[in-house]
C-alpha positions as CSV (number, residue, x, y, z in Angstrom):
1,M,-0.3,-0.1,0.3
2,P,1.8,3.1,-1.3
3,S,2.2,6.1,2.0
4,I,2.8,9.5,2.2
5,N,4.0,10.3,5.7
6,F,4.5,13.6,8.0
7,F,6.4,13.7,10.8
8,E,7.5,16.4,13.1
9,E,11.0,16.3,15.0
10,D,12.3,18.8,17.6
11,I,9.4,21.5,16.2
12,S,6.0,22.0,16.0
13,F,4.9,22.3,12.8
14,K,1.0,21.3,10.7
15,L,1.2,20.9,7.1
16,K,-2.1,22.6,5.6
17,E,-3.9,20.0,3.3
18,K,-2.1,17.1,4.2
19,N,-4.5,14.7,1.8
20,K,-4.2,17.1,-1.5
21,V,-0.5,17.3,-0.6
22,K,-0.2,13.6,-0.5
23,A,-2.1,13.2,-4.1
24,W,0.0,15.9,-5.7
25,V,3.0,14.4,-4.7
26,K,1.9,10.8,-6.1
27,S,0.6,12.0,-8.8
28,A,4.0,13.6,-9.9
29,V,5.9,10.3,-9.0
30,E,3.6,8.3,-11.0
31,A,3.7,11.3,-13.9
32,E,8.0,10.6,-14.3
33,G,6.8,6.4,-14.5
34,Y,7.5,5.5,-10.8
35,K,5.7,3.4,-8.4
36,L,5.2,5.1,-5.1
37,N,6.0,2.7,-1.8
38,E,6.5,5.2,1.1
39,L,7.7,8.6,1.2
40,N,8.5,10.2,4.9
41,Y,8.8,13.8,4.8
42,I,10.2,15.5,8.2
43,F,9.6,18.5,9.3
44,C,12.5,19.8,11.6
45,S,14.7,22.8,12.7
46,D,17.8,24.2,11.3
47,R,19.7,22.7,14.0
48,H,18.6,19.4,13.7
49,L,19.1,19.2,10.0
50,L,22.4,20.3,10.1
51,Q,23.4,17.4,12.7
52,I,22.0,15.6,9.9
53,N,24.1,16.8,7.3
54,Q,27.4,16.7,9.7
55,Q,26.9,13.0,10.5
56,Y,25.4,11.5,7.5
57,L,26.8,13.3,4.6
58,D,30.2,15.2,6.5
59,H,28.9,18.7,5.6
60,D,28.8,21.7,7.7
61,T,26.4,23.7,6.6
62,Y,23.0,24.4,7.0
63,T,20.4,23.4,4.6
64,D,17.0,23.5,3.8
65,I,16.4,19.5,2.4
66,I,18.0,16.2,3.2
67,T,16.5,13.5,0.9
68,F,17.7,9.7,2.1
69,D,16.9,7.2,-0.8
70,N,15.8,4.0,0.9
71,S,14.7,2.4,-2.5
72,E,15.8,-1.3,-2.9
73,K,13.5,-1.5,-6.6
74,D,14.2,0.0,-9.7
75,R,11.4,2.6,-10.6
76,V,9.7,2.3,-7.2
77,I,9.9,5.4,-4.8
78,E,10.9,4.8,-0.7
79,G,12.6,7.2,1.2
80,D,12.9,9.8,4.0
81,V,13.1,13.4,3.3
82,F,13.9,16.0,6.0
83,I,12.7,19.6,5.7
84,S,14.0,22.3,7.8
85,I,10.8,24.9,8.5
86,E,13.0,27.4,9.3
87,R,14.9,27.3,6.2
88,I,12.0,27.2,4.1
89,R,10.4,30.6,6.0
90,E,14.0,32.4,5.6
91,N,13.7,31.3,1.6
92,A,10.3,32.4,1.0
93,I,11.2,35.8,2.5
94,K,14.8,36.0,0.2
95,F,13.0,34.8,-2.9
96,N,9.4,36.2,-2.7
97,S,7.8,33.4,-3.1
98,G,5.4,32.7,-0.3
99,E,5.8,30.4,2.7
100,V,3.3,27.4,1.5
101,N,5.0,28.0,-2.1
102,E,8.6,27.4,-0.8
103,L,7.4,24.3,1.2
104,H,5.9,22.7,-1.7
105,R,9.0,23.1,-3.9
106,V,11.0,21.9,-1.3
107,I,8.4,18.9,-0.9
108,I,8.4,18.0,-4.6
109,H,12.2,18.6,-4.9
110,G,12.7,15.9,-2.1
111,A,10.7,13.3,-5.0
112,L,12.6,14.5,-7.3
113,H,16.0,13.7,-6.0
114,L,14.3,10.2,-5.1
115,L,13.3,9.9,-8.8
116,G,16.7,10.6,-10.3
117,Y,17.2,14.4,-10.5
118,T,20.2,15.9,-9.5
119,D,21.3,19.7,-8.5
120,K,24.8,19.7,-8.2
121,K,25.5,20.8,-11.3
122,A,24.2,23.9,-13.6
123,E,22.7,22.0,-16.2
124,S,20.9,19.2,-13.9
125,K,20.1,22.2,-11.5
126,K,18.0,23.9,-14.7
127,I,16.4,20.7,-15.6
128,M,15.4,20.4,-11.6
129,T,14.1,23.8,-11.1
130,G,12.4,23.4,-14.6
131,K,10.4,19.9,-12.8
132,E,9.8,22.0,-9.7
133,D,8.1,24.7,-11.3
134,H,6.4,22.4,-13.8
135,Y,4.6,20.2,-11.0
136,L,4.1,23.1,-8.7
137,S,1.7,24.6,-11.3
138,T,-0.1,21.1,-11.5
139,R,-1.2,21.9,-7.9
140,N,-5.2,22.7,-7.8
141,F,-4.6,23.8,-4.4
142,T,-2.4,26.3,-2.5
């Protein structure tokens, strides 16, 4: 049974319109030709995400998202996506994008990582941003 779950770690945060977000992410995964198994989004603080970044990725920097791919089968999505709500709020101001829009961009960004998209090089980042924009435009809620 495919599932998308939302958790909180060290903060209090309630995602609005959870069922619509779940349906939206699931449709994006399927549109890319993948099957959804389990996708966990964990909302947390900057401090918590920094600790994960240091411990698992050996990076000593703040970030808005870290994605762990737990998939064992080709074209089947299974993973954990950690999102810093503090970073989302700061980036929403920085990019003048609105908090909900920024959060949705990062939610779909995590799913895109699990679908094999990367953002380390300029060209791949451009492709990924295009996919983010596309899927953001398919939302029928905000």
